[in-house]
N, C-alpha and C positions, 0 to 999 in steps of 0.2 A: 324558207320551210316548204315552199310552193312547188316544190320539185317531187311532188306526192306520187303521184301517177303520170307520166308521159306517155304511156303508151298509145290509150285514147288521142292524145293532146297531139300527137305526131297526124291525127287523121282530121285537123279542124285550122280551116283558114283564119289566121287571126285577124281581130279587126281592131280599131283605134279606141282606145280610151275613150269611152262615153259615147263609142258608137252602138246602134241597133242591131242585134243579131239581125242574121238574112233569116230572112221571112218572118219578122215580125215588128207589124207595124209600130203597137206600144208592148213593154214586157216591165216585169217586177213583179212585188208578191200582195196581195190580197190585201188592201186595210178593210174594208166594210165592204159588203154587199147589200145587198136590198132586191130579191128576186121578183116580189110583187112591183115595185116603181122602176123597176127596168134599168137600173144602174147601181156602179160598182166605183169603189175608189182605190185605183192599184199605185200602189209605193213604188216608183221608182228607183231603180240601181243607186242615184244622185239622190236622193231622200225625198224630193217632190210629192206629194200628192195631188191625183190628176181626175176627175169622173169621167167616167167610163161611161157611156150608154150604150142599151141592145135591145133588140126587140124579142117579143118572140118567136121570129122566124131565127133568130138567134143560134148557129151548130156552136153547143159545146161539145169538146170529147178529152175526156179522160185519160192522158199519158201514162204506158207502163215504163219502168223503170230496166231499161238492159233491152238484151236480144231477145228474152223470150215470153214479154209480154204481149198485149194489142193495144190501140187504142179502142176505147169505149166511151159512145153518144150518153151525154147524160142533161140533166136538167140545168138551169143557172141555181135552182137551188143546191145541187149538191157539192155547191165550188165554195169550202169556207174560210174564214180568213187565217192569211197565214201561207194561203198555194200559194203554189211559184206558178205564176200562169203567162201567156200570150198572145195578143193578139195578133191574129194573121192576116186578117181584112178586114176594113173598113167601106160603109154604105154610105157613102156621106159623111156625117159626123158620129154613125154608131156604126158599133161593131157585129159584123156579118158573121164571122168566125174566130171562136176562141179553144187555144188548147191550153191543159194544165196541167202540174203535177200536184198533189197534194202534201204538202209539208209535212207528214209522217211517213208516205214514199221516199222524200228524199232525206229523210233524218236518219231512215233505218240503210242506205243506200252509202251516206255519208261516214256511217259508224263504220259501214265495211273498210270505208277506204281510211277510216283512223286508224283501225287496228291493223292495216295491211302500215302503213306510215310507222305506226307505232313497233311494231316487229321488223324494222329494217332499218330503227335507229339506234346508235351506243353513246353514253357518256361514259367519260373516266378519263384516269392519267396515263401519260406515255411510259409505258413499261420499258422496251427495250425497241429502239432503231435497227432497220437493217436486215429485217427476217428478210427470208426468199425469193427475190427479184425487189422492188422496190415496195417498200411498206415498213410501217411498226403493229406494234403488239399494244393494246390496250387496256388496263386494270380497270374494268366498272367501278365506280363511282356509287352505284344506282343500288339500292337494298333488292331491289325484285331481279335483278340479274345475274343473281347466284354467285356472284365473285368468281365465274371463268372469266380467262384473258381469251380477249378478242385477236383473233391477229387479223390485219388489214392489208389489204393489196390496193396499190395505187398504179395509176398511167395517166398519160397522155388527157385522158378526156376529164380526169379528176380536177374538180373546185379546189383550190384552196381561198379561205376566207379568216381574216383577222380582225378582231373587234377590239381597238385600245381603253386601256381604265376610264377614256373620258367619253367613251362614247352615247347617246344615249337617245339615236335613234337604230334605225334596221340598216338609213343610208348610209350609215358612219363606218360602214365594215370596206376593208381595205384587202384589195389581193395580196396573199404571197405566192411562195413556192415551197416544195415540197424538203428543202433544206431550211426552209426556215422553222422546223417542227423539232423541238429537243425533248429527251426525256425529263419528262417529272410534269410537263403542264398540259393541262385542260384541255380536252378536244373532245367535241362533238362530231360522229361519222353518223353519216347516211350511204347507206349503202346496198348492196344484193351480196345474196350466197346463193348456192345448189341447194338443196334437202339432203343433209344429212356433210355437208361440207363446211365445215371450224370456220374457214377464210371467209374473209369480207371482201368484195369489191366493192373499193371507197366509190361515190360519185358529188361527195363533197364534204370536206373536212374545214373545221370550224375552227381555229383557238382562240384562248381569252376565258374561259371558263364559259361563255355563252350555249346555251340548247334552247333546243326548241319542248315547252311542254304542252301537250295536247291534253283536254281536260273539259268539263263542264262548267259553264258559270254559275257560281253562286249567289253571289250580291254582287251589286256594282255603287263605288263609292262616287259620284261623277264631283262632289267639291274639292275631294282631297285627290279626285286621278285615280284609283285604285280598284282592284276587280280580287273576288274571291275565286277560285276555282277549286274542282276536284280534278287531279289529275285520273286521266282514263286507263286502265292495269293498275297500277297501285292503289289509286283511290288515297294517294296524299293529298291533303287540301293546303295551295299553295294563295298566299299575301300578296297579289301582282301589281307593287308602283308603276306609273308609268308616266313620267314628269313629261315627255313629251307630247305625249296625249294622241298618238299614232296610231290610229283602230283601223282597219282597211275589210272591205267586204268584195267577195268575189259575186258578181250577180251570176243569176241560174236563172237564164231564162230559158224556158224550152222551146228548140224551134220545129223541129221536123216531126209528124207524128208518131213516128217508132223507127230506130230505138232514139231515145232521147240522148243518149250517149255521143252521139253527133251532131253537136252543137257547132256552129260556126265559129264561136267565140265567148268569152269571158273577160268580159271589160273588169278592171280592177277598179272601184272606185273608196275615194276617203270619206268616213264618217265617224260618229262621236261615239263614245262613251253612253251615252245614253239611248244609245239604238241598240246596246247588248240586253239582252233581258235572262233573269235567271233560267238557266237548261240550255242556252245558248251552245255551240261545241265552238270552241278557237282553239287556236294557238299561239300560243303567249310565248314571246323571243326574249330571254332574259337572260342574268347571270344570278347565282345562290349559292349560298352553302348549301350543302347535301344534308346540314346539323338542324336547319331551320326549315320556314317556310315560308320564309320574306326573299322575294324576288325584283330583283332590278329591272324593269321591264324595260326592251328597247320598240316594243310594238307589238302589237293583238293581230290578228289575221280572224274571221269567220269567214262562213258560209262560203269555205274555199273546199276546190277538190270534189264538188259536187259533181254526180257524175262520173267521176275520173277525169274533169277538166280542171289544167293548171291556168289561174288568170293571166289573160294577156297586161302585160307591162309595159306599155311603153318606154317609159325613164328605168328600166331595166334594175330598179331600184331591189327588187322582190323576186324576182321567176329566178333568180342565181340560190335562191335559198330555199323555193318550194317545189323545183324540178324533179 
């Protein structure tokens, strides 16, 4: 599902997983900050918490998200827990320049991104094959799709994947071809369509009953490896079982003062269920019956697509899904 928005991603130079984006000596989210004692705790993308000291001369800059905003000089006291921070320069062991994006601004940007993602996805049964050109028709299975059949065209750039009955994680997907699709099978389609055009141009087709569910976390049960979430748009509540325990996070580190959308790269890192908190936006990938709330989860991705950037995944285990 990380295929969200790649228009901005094409502007980026990928960096290896775990590497710092260019322009940042340190990067992560603010765990705590003491503006009087001139120290903050920074939680890095890998989950490590590190002391970052600064001085009264340290320059703090609040970054705007998007091309219309501007960078603003602020005080250390304006930085809050949860903000995304980039230590741009060090003077010995002290930070001399720090740039950050507020958690609230990032959440609003991500919500816009999620709405876009939701609008360009559909899930249902293959109603017929071989429409004009190379494609098929999907009968949507979700209640909020209004029951209108969706004609889908595919081309040489469309990716086809299948999850078998024994799949337990995202990396269990196997490549298939257009000819492997059959009438009556469940498919999840990601694609685009021009305004007023009923025909979708598919970028990704997954068969096997697996789909992406975008929503906000309601609760997390670490011992049972489960989480409950509310789906964007429909408002449905889902109980997601995650036997593999696969939870990933795209690091969201600002690098350049303006705009933030020109990040050098967003490494994808493995985290645990304990890192998720109620209110987090997540993409849960899994299968479920449309008439109940139980989801057999294959993986969860959080803090993805910030600023329209897909994660860098050197193993290519997730990018086929997200782009």
